[in-house]
Every structure is written in structure tokens, then in C-alpha cells.
C-alpha positions as CSV (number, residue, x, y, z in Angstrom):
1,X,0.0,0.0,0.0
2,X,1.5,3.3,-1.0
3,X,2.5,5.7,1.8
4,X,0.1,8.5,2.2
5,X,0.8,12.2,2.8
6,X,-2.1,13.8,4.7
7,X,-2.9,17.3,3.4
8,X,-5.8,17.9,5.7
9,X,-8.7,16.1,7.3
10,X,-10.3,15.6,3.9
11,X,-7.5,15.0,1.4
12,X,-4.4,12.9,1.1
13,X,-2.0,12.0,-1.7
14,X,0.6,9.3,-2.3
15,X,4.2,10.0,-1.6
16,X,5.0,10.0,-5.3
17,X,2.2,12.5,-6.1
18,X,3.5,14.8,-3.4
19,X,7.1,14.6,-4.5
20,X,6.0,15.0,-8.2
21,X,4.1,18.2,-7.3
22,X,7.0,19.4,-5.1
23,X,9.4,19.2,-8.1
24,X,6.8,21.0,-10.4
25,X,6.6,23.8,-7.9
26,X,10.4,24.1,-7.8
27,X,10.2,24.5,-11.6
28,X,7.5,27.1,-11.0
29,X,10.1,29.3,-9.1
30,X,12.4,29.4,-12.1
31,X,15.4,30.1,-9.8
32,X,18.0,28.7,-12.3
33,X,18.3,28.1,-16.0
34,X,17.6,24.4,-15.3
35,X,14.3,25.1,-13.5
36,X,13.2,27.5,-16.3
37,X,13.0,24.6,-18.8
38,X,9.2,24.3,-18.5
39,X,8.7,27.7,-20.0
40,X,11.8,28.5,-22.0
41,X,13.3,27.1,-25.2
42,X,13.5,23.6,-26.6
43,X,17.2,24.0,-27.2
44,X,19.7,23.5,-24.3
45,X,20.3,20.9,-21.7
46,X,17.7,18.1,-22.4
47,X,17.7,16.6,-18.9
48,X,15.9,19.4,-17.0
49,X,13.6,19.7,-20.0
50,X,12.7,15.9,-20.0
51,X,12.5,15.4,-16.2
52,X,9.1,17.0,-15.6
53,X,7.8,15.4,-18.8
54,X,8.9,11.9,-17.6
55,X,7.5,12.5,-14.1
56,X,4.2,13.7,-15.5
57,X,4.0,10.6,-17.7
58,X,4.6,8.4,-14.6
59,X,1.8,10.4,-12.7
60,X,-0.5,9.7,-15.6
61,X,0.4,6.0,-15.6
62,X,-0.4,5.8,-11.9
63,X,-3.7,7.7,-12.4
64,X,-4.9,6.9,-15.9
65,X,-7.1,9.6,-17.4
66,X,-8.7,10.0,-20.8
67,X,-7.7,12.8,-23.2
68,X,-10.9,12.4,-25.0
69,X,-12.3,15.6,-23.5
70,X,-14.3,18.1,-25.6
71,X,-13.1,21.1,-23.5
72,X,-9.5,20.1,-23.9
73,X,-10.0,19.6,-27.7
74,X,-11.8,23.0,-27.9
75,X,-9.0,24.9,-26.1
76,X,-6.3,23.2,-28.1
77,X,-8.1,23.8,-31.4
78,X,-8.7,27.5,-30.7
79,X,-5.0,27.9,-29.8
80,X,-3.8,25.9,-32.8
81,X,-5.8,28.1,-35.2
82,X,-4.4,31.2,-33.6
83,X,-0.8,29.9,-33.5
84,X,-1.0,28.9,-37.2
85,X,-2.3,32.3,-38.2
86,X,0.4,33.9,-36.2
87,X,3.1,31.9,-37.8
88,X,1.8,32.7,-41.2
89,X,1.6,36.4,-40.3
90,X,5.2,36.6,-39.4
91,X,6.6,33.9,-41.7
92,X,8.9,32.7,-39.0
93,X,9.3,29.0,-38.4
94,X,12.5,28.8,-36.4
95,X,13.0,26.4,-33.5
96,X,12.8,29.3,-31.1
97,X,9.5,30.6,-32.7
98,X,8.0,27.1,-32.5
99,X,9.2,26.8,-28.9
100,X,6.9,29.6,-27.7
101,X,3.9,27.8,-29.0
102,X,5.1,24.4,-27.8
103,X,5.4,25.6,-24.2
104,X,2.0,27.2,-24.2
105,X,0.4,23.9,-25.4
106,X,2.6,22.1,-22.9
107,X,1.3,24.2,-20.0
108,X,-2.3,23.6,-21.1
109,X,-1.9,19.8,-21.3
110,X,-0.1,19.7,-17.9
111,X,-3.0,21.8,-16.5
112,X,-5.5,19.3,-17.9
113,X,-3.6,16.4,-16.3
114,X,-3.3,18.2,-12.9
115,X,-7.0,19.1,-12.9
116,X,-8.2,15.7,-14.0
117,X,-6.0,13.7,-11.5
118,X,-6.0,16.0,-8.5
119,X,-9.3,17.9,-8.9
120,X,-9.9,20.2,-5.9
121,X,-7.1,18.4,-4.2
122,X,-4.8,20.7,-6.1
123,X,-5.8,23.5,-3.6
124,X,-4.6,21.8,-0.4
125,X,-1.7,20.2,-2.2
126,X,-0.3,23.5,-3.5
127,X,-0.8,25.1,-0.1
128,X,1.1,22.3,1.7
129,X,4.1,22.3,-0.7
130,X,4.4,26.1,-0.5
131,X,4.2,26.0,3.2
132,X,7.1,23.5,3.4
133,X,9.1,25.7,1.0
134,X,8.2,28.8,3.1
135,X,9.7,27.1,6.2
136,X,12.9,26.6,4.3
137,X,12.8,30.2,3.0
138,X,12.2,31.8,6.4
139,X,15.0,29.8,8.0
140,X,17.4,30.6,5.2
141,X,16.5,34.3,5.3
142,X,16.9,34.4,9.1
143,X,20.4,32.9,8.8
144,X,21.3,35.4,6.1
145,X,20.0,38.4,8.1
146,X,21.2,37.4,11.6
147,X,24.5,36.0,10.6
148,X,26.1,38.4,8.0
149,X,29.2,36.2,7.8
150,X,26.9,33.5,6.2
151,X,27.2,35.5,2.9
152,X,30.5,33.8,2.2
153,X,28.7,30.4,2.7
154,X,25.9,31.3,0.3
155,X,28.3,32.5,-2.3
156,X,29.6,29.0,-2.6
157,X,26.4,28.0,-4.4
158,X,25.1,28.5,-8.0
159,X,25.2,32.2,-8.9
160,X,21.9,33.7,-10.2
161,X,21.0,37.2,-11.4
162,X,20.4,38.5,-7.9
163,X,22.3,36.1,-5.6
164,X,23.0,32.4,-5.1
165,X,20.7,29.4,-5.2
166,X,21.1,26.6,-2.6
167,X,20.0,23.2,-4.1
168,X,17.0,24.8,-5.8
169,X,15.3,25.3,-2.5
170,X,16.4,28.8,-1.4
171,X,17.9,31.7,-3.3
172,X,20.0,34.0,-1.2
173,X,19.8,37.6,-2.3
174,X,23.1,39.3,-2.6
175,X,22.8,42.9,-1.1
176,X,25.4,44.1,-3.5
177,X,23.0,43.3,-6.3
178,X,20.3,45.6,-5.0
179,X,17.8,43.2,-3.4
180,X,17.6,44.9,0.0
181,X,15.6,47.6,1.7
182,X,16.9,49.6,4.6
183,X,19.8,47.2,4.8
184,X,17.6,44.1,5.1
185,X,17.8,41.6,2.3
186,X,14.6,40.4,0.7
187,X,13.5,36.8,0.6
188,X,13.3,35.1,-2.7
189,X,12.6,31.6,-1.4
190,X,12.8,29.0,-4.1
191,X,12.4,31.6,-6.9
192,X,14.8,33.8,-8.8
193,X,13.4,37.0,-7.3
194,X,11.4,38.1,-4.2
195,X,8.4,39.5,-6.0
196,X,8.0,36.2,-8.0
197,X,8.2,34.2,-4.8
198,X,5.6,36.6,-3.2
199,X,3.0,35.8,-5.8
200,X,3.6,32.1,-5.3
201,X,3.0,32.6,-1.6
202,X,0.0,34.7,-2.3
203,X,-1.6,31.9,-4.2
204,X,-1.0,29.5,-1.3
205,X,-2.6,32.0,1.0
206,X,-5.6,32.0,-1.3
207,X,-5.7,28.2,-1.1
208,X,-5.6,28.4,2.7
209,X,-8.4,31.0,2.8
210,X,-10.6,28.9,0.5
211,X,-10.4,26.0,3.0
212,X,-10.4,27.8,6.3
213,X,-11.6,31.3,5.8
214,X,-9.9,34.0,7.8
215,X,-8.5,31.9,10.6
216,X,-5.3,32.3,12.6
217,X,-5.9,30.0,15.6
218,X,-5.0,26.3,14.9
219,X,-3.9,27.3,11.4
220,X,-0.1,26.9,11.4
221,X,0.2,27.1,7.6
222,X,-1.1,30.6,7.4
223,X,1.5,31.9,9.8
224,X,4.4,30.4,7.9
225,X,2.9,31.8,4.6
226,X,2.3,35.3,6.0
227,X,5.8,35.4,7.6
228,X,7.4,34.3,4.4
229,X,5.4,36.9,2.4
230,X,6.5,39.6,4.9
231,X,10.1,38.8,4.3
232,X,9.8,39.3,0.5
233,X,9.2,43.0,1.0
234,X,7.1,42.8,-2.3
235,X,4.7,45.5,-3.2
236,X,2.8,43.2,-5.5
237,X,2.6,40.4,-2.9
238,X,1.5,42.8,-0.1
239,X,-1.3,44.5,-2.1
240,X,-2.5,41.2,-3.5
241,X,-2.9,39.5,-0.1
242,X,-4.4,42.7,1.4
243,X,-7.1,42.7,-1.4
244,X,-7.6,38.9,-0.8
245,X,-8.3,39.4,2.9
246,X,-10.7,42.2,2.0
247,X,-12.5,39.9,-0.4
248,X,-12.8,37.1,2.2
249,X,-13.8,39.5,5.0
250,X,-16.7,41.0,3.1
251,X,-19.5,38.5,3.7
252,X,-22.3,41.0,3.7
253,X,-22.7,44.7,3.1
254,X,-24.3,46.7,5.9
255,X,-23.2,49.8,7.9
256,X,-22.1,47.8,10.9
257,X,-20.0,45.3,9.0
258,X,-18.4,48.1,6.8
259,X,-17.5,50.0,10.0
260,X,-15.8,47.0,11.5
261,X,-14.0,46.3,8.3
262,X,-12.6,49.8,8.2
263,X,-11.7,49.6,11.9
264,X,-9.7,46.5,11.4
265,X,-8.1,47.1,8.0
266,X,-7.5,50.9,8.3
267,X,-4.5,50.7,10.6
268,X,-3.1,47.8,8.5
269,X,-3.4,49.7,5.2
270,X,-1.9,52.9,6.8
271,X,1.0,50.9,8.2
272,X,1.8,49.3,4.8
273,X,1.6,52.6,3.0
274,X,4.3,54.0,5.3
275,X,6.8,51.4,4.2
276,X,9.3,52.8,1.6
277,X,8.6,50.1,-0.9
278,X,4.9,50.4,-0.7
279,X,3.3,53.9,-0.7
280,X,6.2,55.9,-1.9
281,X,7.2,53.3,-4.5
282,X,3.7,53.0,-6.0
283,X,3.2,56.8,-6.1
284,X,6.5,57.3,-7.9
285,X,5.8,54.5,-10.4
286,X,2.3,55.8,-11.2
287,X,3.8,59.3,-11.7
288,X,6.5,57.9,-14.0
289,X,3.9,56.0,-16.0
290,X,2.0,59.2,-16.7
291,X,5.2,60.8,-18.1
292,X,5.4,58.6,-21.2
293,X,7.3,61.3,-23.2
294,X,10.2,61.2,-20.8
295,X,10.5,57.4,-21.4
296,X,10.3,57.8,-25.1
297,X,13.1,60.4,-25.0
298,X,15.2,58.0,-23.0
299,X,14.5,55.2,-25.5
300,X,15.6,57.5,-28.3
301,X,18.8,58.4,-26.6
302,X,19.6,54.7,-25.8
303,X,19.1,53.7,-29.4
304,X,22.0,56.0,-30.3
305,X,24.3,55.0,-27.5
306,X,23.7,51.2,-27.5
307,X,23.5,48.4,-30.1
308,X,20.0,47.4,-31.3
309,X,18.7,44.5,-29.1
310,X,21.2,45.1,-26.3
311,X,19.3,44.4,-23.1
312,X,19.4,47.4,-20.7
313,X,16.6,46.4,-18.3
314,X,12.8,46.1,-17.8
315,X,10.2,48.8,-17.8
316,X,8.3,48.9,-14.5
317,X,4.8,47.4,-14.3
318,X,2.8,50.6,-14.6
319,X,4.8,52.1,-17.4
320,X,4.9,48.7,-19.1
321,X,1.1,48.6,-19.0
322,X,0.9,51.8,-21.0
323,X,3.3,50.4,-23.7
324,X,1.6,47.0,-23.7
325,X,-1.7,48.7,-24.5
326,X,0.1,50.4,-27.4
327,X,0.9,46.8,-28.6
328,X,-2.7,45.9,-28.3
329,X,-3.8,48.9,-30.4
330,X,-1.4,48.0,-33.1
331,X,-2.2,44.3,-33.2
332,X,-5.7,44.0,-31.9
333,X,-6.8,40.8,-33.7
334,X,-3.9,38.3,-33.6
335,X,-1.6,40.2,-31.2
336,X,2.1,40.1,-31.7
337,X,2.4,36.3,-30.8
338,X,4.3,34.9,-27.9
339,X,7.5,36.2,-29.3
340,X,7.9,39.7,-27.9
341,X,10.4,40.5,-30.7
342,X,7.3,41.0,-33.0
343,X,5.7,43.5,-30.7
344,X,5.2,47.1,-31.8
345,X,7.2,48.2,-28.7
346,X,10.2,46.2,-29.7
347,X,10.0,47.1,-33.4
348,X,9.1,50.8,-33.2
349,X,9.9,52.1,-29.7
350,X,12.8,50.3,-28.1
351,X,14.6,47.0,-28.6
352,X,16.7,47.5,-25.5
353,X,14.0,47.1,-22.8
354,X,11.5,44.5,-21.8
355,X,8.0,45.2,-20.5
356,X,7.4,43.8,-17.0
357,X,3.7,43.4,-17.2
358,X,1.8,40.2,-17.6
359,X,-1.8,41.4,-17.4
360,X,-2.2,43.5,-20.5
361,X,0.5,41.3,-22.1
362,X,-2.2,38.6,-22.4
363,X,-4.1,40.9,-24.7
364,X,-1.0,42.1,-26.4
365,X,0.4,38.7,-27.2
366,X,-2.8,36.9,-28.1
367,X,-4.9,39.7,-29.4
368,X,-8.3,40.8,-28.1
369,X,-10.4,37.7,-29.2
370,X,-8.1,35.0,-27.7
371,X,-6.9,37.2,-24.9
372,X,-10.4,37.9,-23.7
373,X,-11.2,34.2,-24.1
374,X,-8.4,33.4,-21.7
375,X,-9.7,35.9,-19.2
376,X,-13.1,34.2,-19.5
377,X,-11.5,30.9,-18.8
378,X,-9.9,32.4,-15.7
379,X,-13.3,33.7,-14.5
380,X,-14.7,30.2,-14.9
381,X,-11.8,28.8,-12.9
382,X,-12.4,31.4,-10.1
383,X,-16.1,30.5,-9.9
384,X,-15.5,26.7,-10.0
385,X,-13.0,26.7,-7.2
386,X,-15.2,29.0,-5.2
387,X,-18.2,26.6,-5.6
388,X,-16.0,23.7,-4.3
389,X,-14.5,25.6,-1.4
390,X,-15.7,26.1,2.1
391,X,-15.4,29.8,1.8
392,X,-17.1,30.8,-1.5
393,X,-15.6,33.9,-3.1
394,X,-16.3,33.7,-6.8
395,X,-13.9,36.4,-7.8
396,X,-11.1,35.5,-5.4
397,X,-8.8,33.6,-7.7
398,X,-9.4,35.9,-10.7
399,X,-8.6,39.1,-8.7
400,X,-5.5,37.5,-7.2
401,X,-4.1,36.2,-10.5
402,X,-4.9,39.5,-12.3
403,X,-3.1,41.4,-9.6
404,X,-0.1,39.0,-9.7
405,X,0.0,39.4,-13.5
406,X,0.4,43.1,-13.3
407,X,4.0,42.4,-12.4
408,X,4.7,39.0,-13.9
409,X,3.8,36.8,-16.8
410,X,2.0,33.8,-15.3
411,X,-0.3,32.3,-17.9
412,X,2.2,30.0,-19.4
413,X,3.7,28.8,-16.1
414,X,2.3,25.2,-15.7
415,X,1.2,25.4,-12.0
416,X,-0.3,28.9,-12.5
417,X,-2.0,27.5,-15.7
418,X,-3.4,24.6,-13.7
419,X,-5.4,27.1,-11.6
420,X,-6.1,29.4,-14.5
421,X,-7.8,26.6,-16.6
422,X,-9.4,24.8,-13.6
423,X,-12.9,25.9,-14.7
424,X,-12.8,24.3,-18.2
425,X,-11.1,21.1,-17.2
426,X,-13.1,20.4,-14.0
427,X,-16.9,20.4,-13.6
428,X,-18.3,22.6,-10.8
429,X,-19.6,19.6,-8.8
430,X,-16.4,17.5,-9.0
431,X,-14.1,17.2,-6.0
432,X,-11.4,14.7,-6.0
433,X,-11.1,12.6,-2.9
434,X,-9.5,9.7,-4.6
435,X,-8.4,7.1,-2.1
436,X,-4.8,5.9,-1.9
437,X,-4.2,2.6,-3.6
């Protein structure tokens, strides 16, 4: 009899299922080039590319499911038609170009497998895996903060863009590379960057809220998740979770309840805004986004000083949103495809910068018809998960993922995609309590 891992009083999984999902979540963090192979290019080291594919095949072998599903066929058919039109439009059939479409289909199929095999069990499973990783992240962060001499130890490990990664489980942020506020380094957990880890944690907090509501007593997981989130010092993470708690607190609208809500959340919101990386940062970013002409002058100057295509950095989320909307206006039907090199921003404004915004990017990449269809799919997922949860907040998941996508591209990340497509691959009355064999 397979050893069982108990997720909560209602759900359990086999040891293999847990280890499988643990590895998939590590890939979700994209801390290194190896763990970015579920979303990157087909070229490169084949082992980290094949590992999740082989493990997913074993998962399917252990839990056989049928791929004869009309919703799966519908989604793949719609995407294939769009991808074919996009390829014809740009006349590019390189390995890299085809890779972009491969990994989107790959994410959709893995989402289907996860949804069919795990069902609602996906919610407590993700929460449990993230909680375990948060424990490692908090301990690693405390060592780094309380023992400054540990920097020499962390530098012995694999060097990443902002620090060093320890066995794919924890990424130490090197203060010399800018990932620190007021002298305190930020916590990136198992991801490549603190903000990215924060939205992973925020999704786990959502999963906890779905099952428990707002509960702090006898709820150890939520404490680990909130502490880990706090150490990321992430604007996106803080605001996303704050909005989540507001959504789960609002059960009814009346004068008394509204007053209590303001009384509880007022001091919390005020305290967060006082933090340098919250109120002041958001205000300055919005101000910068309104001054588009300043950015265009900077792009024009850089085009003279630097070679075309030389990477100089990423445009911040709010500014990027403005330019992504420009992409939408110039390619409203088919979009610029999943290859950003075809975007209006890259071809007409600047080839030296990337746009750090994943929300409007959905419309920019896929065009309005397919992009809006993907948002409809997200809405269905949000409603379906709510219907199966103890705490029913129909817009909870949608609001969270949209807020997360303001800063990061998440649609093609397999685990995020598993939640995004939950509504089309799972019927609203299906919960998976499959027994352990």
C-alpha cells in the first residue's frame, strides 16, 4: 500500500504524487536556468527539460485519465488556429519561434492532467508544498539576516542574477546586487526574485483562505505563509494579499460590518503605505507611467548609445502597462504572438528594454479575441474553485491572478496555468477525494 501524505482532514496523496508536485513547484520558481526549462526554449540541456515530462507521464500512468475531453479539444483547437495564423503572419518557423507555441500547449496539457488527476485536491496540495518551502525560505532568510558572515557560505552555491541558489530550495539575495531595503535583504525563497516568490506565496494564502476562511488559531500554515510573504518585501505580494483578505472578510454589506472592516483594516493599510517600498514606490511608479514622453526620449537616446537589441533592463509594471496597451492597439486581432520581438514596442519604440507586465500582455500577445477568451477561462476557474471551497468567493482567484499578472507573466507557467484553466477542465460539482491505492 502506497505511503500517504495527509494534506488535511479531507485530502491525502501518495508520496510519489507529493514529490512530483513538489518538483513541479520548484520549476515554477524558475530560480535557475535548469528550472526554467518548463517555459523557455526547446534548445539547451535536455535533462531538466525531460525530467518534468517523464515525471508527468509516470503520474498519468499511476492515475490513468482520458484525453478524450471536448473542452481540452476545444481549447487546443482554438489555440492551434491562432498559432497557425500567427506563424503565417510573421513567416517565421525557427526552433525558437515554435518553442513559444510548444510551451503554451505544454502548459495547457499539464494543467489538464493536474485538474483531472487532482481535482480540488490541487488546492490543499499546493498550499502544503508552498508552506514547506516557506519554512525553508524563512529559516534561510533568518540565517542570512542574523549572521552576516553567512554571505561567504551562500556565495559557494550556484550564482543567479540577484544572488546564489542553494540546491533549488532557497535563493540568497546578494545585497550588493540591490535586493535589499533599509539594509535588510529580501527573501526570494525557491524563486529567482522576491516578487515572484511573493505571488507564489499569495496563491498559497488564497488556497488556505478557501479551505479555512480568515482563521489564525490552529492554522499553522497561514502563519508560515504570512511570515514568508512579509520577508519578501514585495509591493505586488502585499497588495495582492491585502485585497484577498478584504474579499474574504466582506461577507455582507451593511453599515455595521463596513465600519468593523474599516476599523480592522484601516491601521493595516496605513502601516503598509508608510513602508518605503509600498506607498512611496507605488506613487512614484504611477507618476513615471504618466510621463510617457520622458521614457520615449530615454529610449531615443539609448538607441543611439547602444546596439540594437542590447538588453538594458525592464520597464516597470505601470509604465509597461501603457506600452503593452500600445501593442494591443497596433495588433488587436492576432496580437504580436508569444515572441515579444514581433511587438510594436520592440520594433518601433525600443529593442533595449523588456516590459514587466503580464496582465495587459495577455491581450498584447494573443490579441483581443483570444486574450479575452483566456480571461473568460480564468473567470470560470475562479467561480468553479469557489463553488467547491468552504469559503465561496467567486472572484477571489481571478482578482489574485490578475493582480499578480500586473508584475509577472504567469499564464504559461504550468502550475499557475493549472489554476487558470481549472474551470474548463473540472466540472463545478467534481471534487477529487481519490483514495490511496
